[in-house]
C-alpha positions as CSV (number, residue, x, y, z in Angstrom):
1,M,-79.2,61.5,69.5
2,A,-76.1,63.4,68.3
3,K,-74.2,62.0,71.3
4,K,-75.3,58.4,70.4
5,M,-74.2,59.0,66.7
6,L,-70.8,60.3,67.9
7,M,-70.3,57.2,70.1
8,T,-71.2,54.9,67.3
9,L,-68.8,56.7,65.0
10,L,-66.0,56.5,67.5
11,A,-66.6,52.8,68.1
12,G,-66.5,52.2,64.3
13,M,-63.2,54.1,64.1
14,I,-61.7,52.0,66.8
15,V,-62.7,48.8,65.0
16,I,-61.3,50.1,61.7
17,A,-58.1,51.2,63.4
18,G,-57.7,47.7,65.0
19,L,-58.2,46.0,61.6
20,C,-55.7,48.4,60.0
21,H,-53.1,47.5,62.6
22,A,-53.3,43.7,62.3
23,D,-49.8,42.3,62.4
24,T,-48.0,39.3,61.0
25,L,-45.9,37.5,63.6
26,L,-43.1,35.3,62.2
27,V,-42.2,31.9,63.6
28,P,-39.4,31.1,64.2
29,S,-37.5,34.3,63.1
30,Q,-39.4,36.5,65.6
31,Y,-40.9,33.9,68.0
32,P,-39.2,30.6,68.7
33,T,-42.4,28.5,68.9
34,I,-45.9,28.6,67.5
35,Q,-47.3,29.0,71.0
36,A,-45.0,32.0,71.6
37,G,-46.4,33.6,68.5
38,I,-50.0,33.0,69.6
39,N,-49.3,34.4,73.1
40,A,-47.9,37.6,71.6
41,S,-50.7,38.0,69.1
42,N,-53.8,40.2,69.2
43,D,-57.2,39.6,67.5
44,G,-56.9,40.0,63.8
45,D,-53.2,39.1,63.6
46,T,-51.6,36.3,61.6
47,V,-49.0,34.0,63.0
48,L,-47.1,32.9,59.9
49,V,-45.0,29.8,60.4
50,S,-41.9,28.8,58.3
51,P,-41.3,25.2,57.2
52,E,-40.0,23.1,60.1
53,T,-41.2,20.4,62.5
54,Y,-42.4,22.0,65.7
55,I,-42.6,19.6,68.7
56,E,-45.3,21.3,70.7
57,N,-49.0,21.3,71.8
58,I,-50.7,24.6,71.1
59,D,-53.8,26.4,72.4
60,F,-55.4,29.4,70.6
61,R,-56.5,30.8,74.0
62,G,-59.6,32.5,72.7
63,K,-57.8,34.6,70.2
64,E,-59.3,35.5,66.8
65,I,-56.2,35.0,64.8
66,V,-55.0,33.1,61.8
67,V,-52.2,30.5,62.5
68,K,-50.9,29.6,59.0
69,S,-47.9,27.9,57.5
70,A,-45.9,29.7,54.9
71,S,-45.3,26.7,52.7
72,G,-48.1,24.2,53.3
73,P,-48.6,21.0,55.3
74,V,-46.0,18.9,53.7
75,S,-43.1,20.9,55.1
76,T,-44.7,22.4,58.2
77,V,-45.5,20.0,61.0
78,I,-46.9,20.4,64.4
79,D,-45.9,17.2,66.2
80,G,-47.6,16.5,69.6
81,N,-44.9,13.9,70.4
82,Q,-47.6,11.7,72.1
83,A,-47.7,14.2,74.9
84,G,-51.3,15.3,74.7
85,R,-53.6,16.8,72.0
86,V,-51.8,18.9,69.4
87,V,-54.2,21.8,69.0
88,T,-56.8,23.1,71.4
89,F,-59.7,25.5,70.9
90,E,-61.5,25.8,74.3
91,S,-62.1,29.5,74.9
92,G,-65.1,30.2,72.7
93,E,-63.1,31.0,69.5
94,S,-65.1,32.0,66.5
95,V,-64.9,31.2,62.8
96,N,-62.2,33.9,62.6
97,A,-59.8,31.7,64.5
98,V,-58.1,29.7,61.7
99,L,-55.7,26.9,61.6
100,E,-54.4,26.4,58.1
101,G,-51.7,24.6,56.2
102,F,-50.1,22.2,58.8
103,T,-49.5,18.6,59.3
104,V,-51.0,17.9,62.7
105,M,-49.7,14.6,64.0
106,N,-48.8,12.4,67.0
107,G,-51.4,13.7,69.3
108,A,-52.4,11.3,72.0
109,V,-55.0,11.9,74.8
110,N,-57.2,10.0,77.2
111,G,-60.2,12.0,76.1
112,S,-61.6,13.5,72.9
113,G,-59.7,15.1,70.1
114,G,-56.3,13.6,69.8
115,G,-55.2,15.9,67.0
116,I,-57.5,18.9,67.5
117,R,-60.2,19.5,70.1
118,C,-63.0,22.1,69.9
119,T,-65.0,22.6,73.1
120,N,-66.8,25.2,75.2
121,S,-68.7,26.7,72.2
122,S,-65.6,27.1,70.1
123,N,-66.3,27.5,66.4
124,P,-62.9,27.7,64.5
125,T,-62.1,27.2,60.9
126,I,-59.8,24.2,60.3
127,A,-58.6,24.3,56.7
128,N,-56.0,22.8,54.3
129,N,-54.3,20.6,56.9
130,I,-53.1,17.0,57.0
131,I,-54.3,15.5,60.3
132,T,-52.7,12.1,60.8
133,R,-51.6,9.5,63.3
134,N,-53.5,11.0,66.3
135,S,-55.4,9.0,68.9
136,S,-58.1,9.4,71.5
137,S,-58.4,6.7,74.1
138,G,-61.0,6.0,76.8
139,F,-64.6,4.9,76.8
140,S,-66.9,7.0,74.6
141,T,-64.1,9.4,73.6
142,K,-64.6,11.0,70.2
143,G,-62.4,12.1,67.4
144,G,-59.0,10.7,66.9
145,G,-58.2,13.4,64.3
146,I,-60.7,16.1,65.4
147,G,-63.0,15.9,68.4
148,C,-65.8,18.4,69.2
149,D,-68.2,18.8,72.0
150,D,-70.1,21.2,74.2
151,Y,-71.9,23.2,71.5
152,S,-68.8,23.8,69.3
153,D,-69.6,24.2,65.6
154,P,-66.3,24.2,63.6
155,I,-65.9,24.5,59.9
156,I,-63.6,21.6,58.7
157,I,-62.7,22.2,55.0
158,N,-60.1,21.0,52.5
159,N,-58.2,18.7,54.9
160,T,-56.7,15.3,54.6
161,I,-57.7,13.3,57.7
162,T,-56.0,10.0,57.8
163,M,-54.7,7.1,60.0
164,N,-56.3,8.4,63.2
165,T,-57.9,6.3,65.9
166,A,-60.6,6.7,68.6
167,N,-63.4,4.8,70.2
168,D,-66.0,6.9,68.3
169,G,-65.1,8.7,65.1
170,G,-61.6,7.8,64.1
171,G,-61.3,10.7,61.8
172,I,-63.9,13.2,63.2
173,G,-66.1,12.7,66.2
174,F,-68.5,15.1,67.9
175,E,-71.3,15.4,70.5
176,D,-73.8,18.3,71.0
177,C,-72.4,20.1,68.0
178,F,-73.3,21.2,64.5
179,V,-70.3,20.6,62.3
180,T,-69.6,21.7,58.7
181,I,-67.4,19.1,56.9
182,T,-66.7,20.1,53.3
183,N,-64.3,18.9,50.6
184,N,-62.1,16.8,52.9
185,T,-60.4,13.4,52.2
186,I,-61.2,11.2,55.3
187,T,-59.4,7.9,54.8
188,R,-57.9,5.0,56.7
189,N,-59.1,6.0,60.1
190,T,-60.3,3.4,62.7
191,A,-62.8,3.3,65.5
192,S,-65.3,1.1,67.2
193,H,-68.2,3.3,65.8
194,G,-67.8,5.6,62.9
195,G,-64.5,4.9,61.4
196,G,-64.5,8.1,59.3
197,I,-67.1,10.3,61.0
198,Y,-69.2,9.9,64.2
199,G,-71.9,12.2,65.5
200,Y,-73.8,11.8,68.8
201,Y,-76.8,14.0,69.5
202,A,-75.4,16.3,66.8
203,G,-76.0,17.6,63.3
204,A,-73.8,18.2,60.4
205,H,-73.5,19.3,56.8
206,V,-71.3,16.6,55.2
207,T,-70.7,17.7,51.6
208,D,-68.2,17.1,48.8
209,N,-65.9,14.7,50.7
210,V,-64.1,11.5,49.9
211,I,-64.8,9.1,52.8
212,S,-62.9,6.0,52.0
213,E,-61.1,3.0,53.5
214,N,-62.1,3.7,57.1
215,S,-63.1,0.9,59.4
216,A,-65.3,0.4,62.5
217,S,-65.1,-2.7,64.6
218,S,-68.8,-2.4,65.5
219,W,-70.8,-0.3,63.1
220,G,-70.6,2.7,60.7
221,G,-67.5,2.1,58.6
222,G,-67.6,5.4,56.8
223,L,-70.0,7.4,58.9
224,A,-72.1,6.8,62.0
225,V,-75.0,8.9,63.2
226,L,-76.4,8.2,66.7
227,E,-79.4,10.3,67.8
228,A,-80.3,13.9,67.0
229,T,-78.9,17.4,67.0
230,H,-79.3,19.6,70.0
231,Y,-80.4,22.6,67.9
232,S,-83.7,21.7,66.6
233,P,-86.7,19.5,67.4
234,N,-85.6,17.5,64.4
235,P,-82.1,16.2,63.6
236,I,-80.3,17.9,60.7
237,W,-77.9,15.8,58.7
238,E,-77.3,16.8,55.2
239,I,-75.1,14.2,53.5
240,C,-74.6,15.4,49.9
241,N,-72.2,14.9,47.0
242,N,-69.8,12.6,48.8
243,L,-67.9,9.5,47.6
244,I,-68.3,6.9,50.4
245,A,-66.2,4.0,49.2
246,N,-64.4,0.9,50.4
247,N,-65.2,1.3,54.2
248,D,-65.8,-1.6,56.5
249,G,-68.5,-1.4,59.1
250,S,-68.0,-4.9,60.5
251,S,-71.5,-5.6,61.9
252,D,-73.7,-2.9,60.5
253,G,-73.4,-0.1,57.9
254,G,-70.3,-0.4,55.8
255,G,-70.8,3.0,54.3
256,L,-73.2,4.6,56.7
257,S,-75.1,3.7,59.9
258,I,-78.0,5.7,61.3
259,Q,-79.4,4.9,64.8
260,C,-81.9,7.6,65.6
261,S,-85.2,7.8,67.5
262,W,-86.0,11.0,65.6
263,P,-87.6,9.8,62.4
264,D,-86.9,12.8,60.1
265,G,-84.1,15.2,59.1
266,H,-81.5,12.9,57.4
267,N,-81.1,13.8,53.8
268,I,-78.8,11.7,51.7
269,T,-78.5,13.3,48.3
270,N,-76.2,12.8,45.2
271,N,-73.7,10.5,46.9
272,T,-71.8,7.6,45.4
273,I,-71.8,4.7,48.0
274,T,-69.8,1.8,46.7
275,G,-67.4,-1.0,47.7
276,N,-68.3,-0.9,51.4
277,T,-68.7,-4.0,53.5
278,A,-70.7,-5.1,56.6
279,D,-72.6,-8.0,57.8
280,N,-75.8,-6.0,57.6
281,G,-76.2,-3.1,55.1
282,G,-73.1,-2.8,53.0
283,A,-74.2,0.7,52.0
284,I,-76.6,1.8,54.7
285,A,-77.9,0.3,58.0
286,L,-80.9,1.8,59.8
287,W,-81.9,1.3,63.4
288,L,-84.6,2.6,65.7
289,T,-86.9,4.9,63.7
290,A,-84.5,6.6,61.3
291,N,-86.3,7.6,58.1
292,P,-83.7,9.1,55.8
293,V,-84.6,10.6,52.4
294,I,-82.3,9.1,49.8
295,T,-82.3,10.8,46.4
296,N,-80.1,10.8,43.3
297,T,-77.7,8.4,45.0
298,I,-75.8,5.4,43.7
299,L,-75.6,2.4,46.0
300,W,-73.7,-0.2,44.0
301,G,-71.2,-3.0,44.7
302,N,-71.5,-3.0,48.5
303,T,-72.1,-6.2,50.4
304,A,-75.8,-7.3,50.3
305,P,-78.2,-6.0,51.2
306,E,-77.4,-2.5,50.1
307,I,-79.8,-1.1,52.6
308,Y,-80.5,-2.9,55.9
309,I,-83.5,-2.1,58.1
310,S,-83.4,-3.6,61.6
311,S,-86.5,-5.2,63.0
312,G,-88.7,-2.4,64.1
313,G,-86.3,0.0,62.4
314,G,-86.7,2.9,60.0
315,N,-88.5,3.4,56.8
316,P,-86.3,5.2,54.2
317,T,-87.7,7.1,51.2
318,V,-85.6,6.2,48.2
319,N,-86.2,7.9,44.9
320,Y,-84.3,8.5,41.7
321,S,-81.4,6.3,42.8
322,N,-79.5,3.4,41.4
323,V,-79.7,0.6,43.9
324,M,-78.0,-2.8,43.2
325,G,-80.6,-5.4,43.6
326,G,-83.4,-2.9,43.3
327,W,-85.5,-0.8,45.7
328,P,-89.1,0.4,45.6
329,G,-89.5,4.1,44.8
330,T,-90.0,6.6,42.1
331,G,-87.4,6.7,39.4
332,N,-85.1,4.0,40.9
333,I,-83.0,1.8,38.7
334,D,-80.9,-1.3,39.1
335,D,-78.2,-1.0,36.4
336,D,-74.4,-1.0,36.2
337,P,-73.5,2.7,36.7
338,L,-70.5,2.3,34.4
339,F,-67.8,3.8,36.7
340,V,-64.6,4.9,34.9
341,Y,-62.1,2.8,36.8
342,P,-63.6,1.3,39.9
343,D,-60.6,-0.9,40.5
344,Q,-58.5,2.3,40.8
345,S,-61.2,4.1,42.9
346,D,-62.3,6.3,40.1
347,Y,-66.1,6.4,40.3
348,R,-66.8,9.1,37.8
349,L,-69.3,8.1,35.1
350,H,-68.6,6.8,31.6
351,W,-70.5,8.3,28.8
352,G,-73.5,6.1,28.3
353,S,-74.0,5.5,32.1
354,P,-77.6,5.0,33.0
355,C,-77.1,7.4,35.8
356,I,-76.7,10.4,33.5
357,D,-79.7,12.7,33.3
358,T,-81.9,10.3,35.4
359,G,-81.9,12.0,38.7
360,D,-85.0,13.7,40.2
361,P,-86.2,16.1,37.5
362,V,-87.2,18.7,40.1
363,S,-83.7,18.7,41.7
364,P,-81.5,21.6,40.8
365,L,-79.9,21.1,37.3
366,D,-76.3,20.0,37.0
367,P,-73.8,22.8,36.3
368,D,-74.0,22.0,32.6
369,A,-77.8,22.8,32.7
370,T,-78.9,19.2,32.1
371,I,-81.1,17.1,34.4
372,C,-79.4,16.1,37.6
373,D,-77.2,12.9,37.3
374,M,-77.2,10.3,40.0
375,G,-74.2,10.0,42.2
376,A,-71.5,12.4,43.4
377,F,-69.9,13.1,40.0
378,F,-72.0,14.6,37.2
379,Y,-71.0,14.1,33.5
380,D,-70.3,17.5,32.0
381,Q,-72.2,17.6,28.6
382,S,-71.5,21.3,28.0
383,I,-68.3,20.5,26.0
384,P,-67.8,17.7,23.4
385,V,-64.6,16.3,24.8
386,R,-63.7,15.1,28.3
387,I,-60.2,14.4,29.5
388,L,-59.6,12.3,32.6
389,L,-56.5,11.4,34.6
390,N,-56.4,8.4,36.9
391,P,-53.2,7.9,39.0
392,H,-52.6,4.2,39.7
393,E,-51.5,4.8,43.3
394,A,-52.5,7.5,45.8
395,P,-51.2,9.4,47.5
396,I,-48.1,9.8,45.3
397,E,-44.9,10.7,47.2
398,I,-41.7,11.1,45.2
399,P,-38.5,10.8,47.2
400,A,-35.8,13.5,47.2
401,G,-33.8,11.5,44.7
402,G,-36.6,11.4,42.1
403,G,-38.9,8.7,41.0
404,S,-41.9,8.0,38.8
405,F,-45.6,7.3,38.9
406,D,-48.1,5.5,36.5
407,Y,-51.4,6.9,35.4
408,T,-54.1,6.4,32.8
409,I,-55.2,9.3,30.6
410,Q,-58.6,8.9,29.0
411,A,-60.4,11.1,26.4
412,T,-64.1,10.8,25.6
413,Y,-65.8,12.5,22.6
414,I,-69.6,12.9,22.5
415,D,-70.4,15.1,19.5
416,P,-72.1,13.4,16.5
417,I,-69.4,14.6,14.0
418,S,-65.8,13.3,14.1
419,Q,-63.3,16.0,15.0
420,I,-59.6,16.3,15.7
421,I,-58.8,16.6,19.4
422,S,-55.6,18.1,20.8
423,A,-54.4,16.8,24.1
424,W,-51.4,17.4,26.4
425,C,-50.2,17.3,30.0
426,D,-48.1,19.8,32.0
427,V,-47.1,20.2,35.6
428,T,-47.7,23.0,38.1
429,L,-44.6,23.4,40.2
430,P,-44.6,24.2,43.9
431,T,-43.9,27.9,43.0
432,G,-47.1,28.0,41.0
433,S,-45.4,28.2,37.6
434,I,-46.2,25.8,34.8
435,Y,-43.6,23.3,33.3
436,G,-44.2,21.5,30.1
437,P,-45.9,20.1,28.2
438,V,-44.5,16.8,29.5
439,L,-46.8,14.8,27.2
440,G,-47.8,15.9,23.8
441,P,-49.6,17.8,22.4
442,V,-51.0,14.9,20.4
443,S,-53.6,15.3,17.7
444,I,-56.3,12.7,17.8
445,T,-59.2,12.1,15.4
446,M,-62.1,10.9,17.4
447,D,-65.5,9.6,16.4
448,S,-68.8,10.2,18.2
449,A,-69.2,8.4,21.5
450,Q,-65.6,7.2,21.4
451,T,-63.3,6.7,24.4
452,I,-59.6,6.1,24.3
453,S,-57.3,5.3,27.2
454,R,-53.5,5.1,27.5
455,V,-51.3,4.1,30.4
456,R,-48.3,6.4,30.8
457,T,-45.4,6.7,33.2
458,Q,-44.1,10.1,34.3
459,T,-40.6,10.5,35.7
460,V,-39.9,13.2,38.2
461,P,-36.2,14.3,38.3
462,A,-34.1,14.5,41.4
463,G,-33.6,18.2,40.9
464,A,-37.3,19.0,41.0
465,P,-37.9,21.1,44.1
466,M,-39.6,19.8,47.2
467,G,-43.3,20.5,47.7
468,N,-46.8,20.0,46.3
469,Y,-47.3,19.5,42.5
470,T,-50.4,19.4,40.3
471,Y,-50.3,17.2,37.2
472,N,-52.6,18.7,34.6
473,A,-54.2,17.3,31.5
474,Y,-56.0,19.2,28.7
475,A,-58.0,18.3,25.7
476,T,-59.3,20.9,23.2
477,V,-61.7,20.8,20.2
478,G,-62.6,24.1,18.6
479,A,-63.0,26.7,21.3
480,D,-63.8,24.1,24.0
481,T,-61.3,22.8,26.6
482,S,-61.6,20.0,29.1
483,S,-59.1,19.6,31.9
484,D,-58.4,17.3,34.8
485,V,-55.7,17.2,37.6
486,F,-54.2,15.1,40.3
487,T,-51.6,16.0,42.9
488,F,-48.4,14.6,44.1
489,V,-45.7,15.5,46.6
490,K,-41.9,15.6,46.3
491,L,-40.3,15.0,49.7
492,G,-37.0,16.7,49.0
493,S,-34.6,17.8,46.2
494,V,-31.2,16.6,45.1
495,G,-29.3,18.7,42.5
496,L,-29.9,22.0,40.9
497,D,-31.6,21.4,37.5
498,G,-35.2,20.9,38.2
499,L,-36.2,21.2,34.5
500,A,-34.2,18.3,33.1
501,G,-35.4,14.7,33.3
502,W,-39.2,15.0,33.1
503,F,-39.6,12.0,30.9
504,N,-43.0,10.6,29.9
505,T,-43.2,7.1,28.4
506,G,-45.8,4.4,27.9
507,E,-48.6,3.4,25.5
508,E,-48.6,5.5,22.3
509,F,-51.7,7.0,20.9
510,G,-51.1,5.5,17.5
511,E,-54.1,5.4,15.1
512,V,-57.4,6.5,16.6
513,G,-60.9,6.9,15.0
514,E,-60.7,7.1,11.2
515,G,-57.5,9.2,11.2
516,S,-54.0,8.7,12.4
517,T,-52.1,10.8,14.9
518,P,-48.5,11.1,15.9
519,A,-47.6,9.5,19.2
520,L,-45.3,11.8,21.1
521,Q,-43.2,14.6,19.8
522,E,-39.9,13.0,18.6
523,N,-38.5,15.9,16.5
524,F,-38.4,18.6,19.2
525,A,-38.9,19.3,22.9
526,L,-40.4,22.4,24.3
527,L,-38.3,23.1,27.4
528,G,-40.5,25.8,29.0
529,A,-40.3,29.5,30.0
530,F,-38.0,31.0,32.5
531,P,-38.8,32.9,34.7
532,N,-42.4,32.0,35.0
533,P,-44.3,33.9,36.3
534,F,-42.4,36.9,34.9
535,N,-42.3,40.7,34.5
536,P,-41.9,41.9,31.8
537,T,-39.5,39.5,29.9
538,T,-39.2,35.7,29.8
539,V,-37.1,33.3,27.8
540,I,-38.7,30.2,26.2
541,S,-36.4,27.4,25.2
542,F,-36.9,24.5,22.7
543,D,-34.7,21.7,21.4
544,L,-34.9,20.7,17.7
545,R,-33.7,17.1,16.9
546,V,-34.1,17.8,13.2
547,A,-33.8,21.1,11.3
548,S,-37.3,22.5,10.8
549,L,-39.4,25.4,9.7
550,V,-40.4,26.9,13.0
551,K,-43.3,29.2,14.0
552,F,-43.5,30.5,17.6
553,T,-46.7,32.4,18.5
554,V,-48.1,33.8,21.7
555,Y,-51.8,34.0,22.5
556,D,-53.8,35.5,25.3
557,I,-56.2,33.4,27.3
558,S,-59.1,34.3,24.9
559,G,-57.2,32.8,22.0
560,R,-56.2,36.1,20.4
561,R,-52.7,36.2,18.9
562,V,-50.6,38.8,20.6
563,A,-47.1,38.1,19.3
564,E,-45.2,36.1,16.7
565,L,-41.7,35.6,17.8
566,V,-40.3,33.1,15.2
567,D,-41.3,32.4,11.6
568,G,-38.4,30.7,9.8
569,W,-35.9,27.9,9.4
570,R,-34.0,26.7,12.5
571,D,-31.1,24.2,12.7
572,V,-30.7,21.3,15.0
573,G,-30.0,22.3,18.7
574,V,-31.4,24.2,21.6
575,H,-32.9,27.6,20.8
576,E,-34.1,30.5,23.0
577,V,-36.8,33.0,22.3
578,T,-37.2,36.2,24.4
579,W,-40.6,37.8,24.8
580,N,-40.9,41.3,26.1
581,A,-44.5,41.8,27.4
582,S,-44.0,45.3,28.8
583,E,-47.0,46.5,26.8
584,M,-49.3,43.6,27.8
585,A,-51.7,43.3,30.7
586,S,-51.1,40.9,33.6
587,G,-52.6,37.4,33.0
588,I,-52.1,34.0,31.5
589,Y,-50.6,33.6,28.0
590,V,-50.2,30.5,25.9
591,Y,-47.1,30.0,23.7
592,R,-47.3,27.6,20.8
593,L,-44.4,26.1,18.8
594,T,-44.8,24.4,15.5
595,A,-42.0,22.6,13.8
596,G,-42.9,20.9,10.6
597,E,-46.0,18.8,11.3
598,F,-45.5,18.8,15.1
599,A,-46.8,21.3,17.6
600,A,-46.5,21.9,21.4
601,S,-47.7,24.6,23.7
602,G,-47.2,25.9,27.2
603,K,-48.5,28.5,29.6
604,M,-46.7,31.6,31.2
605,V,-48.0,34.1,33.7
606,L,-47.3,37.8,33.4
607,I,-47.5,39.5,36.8
608,K,-47.0,43.3,36.9
């Protein structure tokens, strides 16, 4: 017994020692190629790849390693050069084999998996990549972007999978697998069957994805299911909380086609299925004996009929769903769901939508503790104000020399008593620091159940650095804050001053509700904090266009005032305020400048 305990202890010490000695291998400073870094690695290591375009085709070779870009997929590209698939997992890799943060492109193979292939019981994690312009050719080949077979069960999470082609599954295709597909954007892929996703004798959890603008020349524009999983006597397909929009299924199933001789095990829950086209079943087409359970789902604005059942086909159970043209079942409705901006592919719900609080009352409550809403996007009733951003074009790519984009900003107020709302926008830079506000803050008096929308244009200067940006909007009333974001990419940088030239123009807010509000700040500009993040001092600059009585205050994230840096008269011109936070804890702080009747605020991050 003592000997057995000693051997167990020694084995544990060896494992711990191995974990403690995990290395980071640098490409290209230590190893000239990604494959050279993989070859030199051991289980537990990280191969960290600097921004560059790497013309190669890589194989993980069974190693339990993380291959990760240092700067994200926009600037770090693995280009297969049309010389085979780009990334291969074929040696039984586990979930600990991770590919993260690359653009995977130009893979071409006469077989499955043009961009990435998982085979021979390989179960990697594929996260935060852009997988684009890959192709799989040949009869019954699967997965232009990602192809999986032979009992491989990958986790595919937070990727953009776009403009890939295959016979089956332009974006993702798999056979004899169980695949987890979560929080991806799967768009503009093409195939004969399953433009976006295709599964054959397989199962999947497909959750929280955007599956849009894919096309299939035969059936299954967004998603195609053919037969059952290999794991269970019943197929297991959980299709939940997805937006399935504007796909074309040609003959059958614009959004989704299920052809299955197993009657049970397809659950379609809390999806928004809209704008899809096919000759039969704009939303869903069912063949053989498929009997999906459809709950809390919006099927609206697809070509008629919304649900097509072939002769001798399935028998779906549809409850608590909004089906255009109607459908028998408990709690079903046939009523305009009141999408926010369907013409701009924003399918969130307006306040007053008939889909709010009308889902299955026994379903889990929405995060705001109200009855489940229908569709993929619940309306958050826990706060009285909601702010939404809707970019007019997506994706947004700003050239190195600078450019601009248009967007709509919308605020909705649902409390019964009118209140003043403060709203503003800022930008998260590629470094993670915050610049702005670039819009506002503006003060808006809003009445109950009122929605206001304004179209704005944001200029991005040439000097703004290359990389991924987040555009943020906020609205506050009392202690409640609503926020929304969208992302854009800057493809390069020209010049040194990245903080000058962030101009925001467009429709003014003017008079709203029963009160009036200033449009945009015209008497001063808050220029931001530098450095940000900082330790322990930072300098905040502001520009007064008229002499004003100025107050400059700093608050912690809970709203507690921690410093008052200015309280007095200041002349016209640019001013700087230094804050020494040596006695403060690490965290996010908000600085607020008031000059006369105008106010603006920004964020800064203290990291010690």
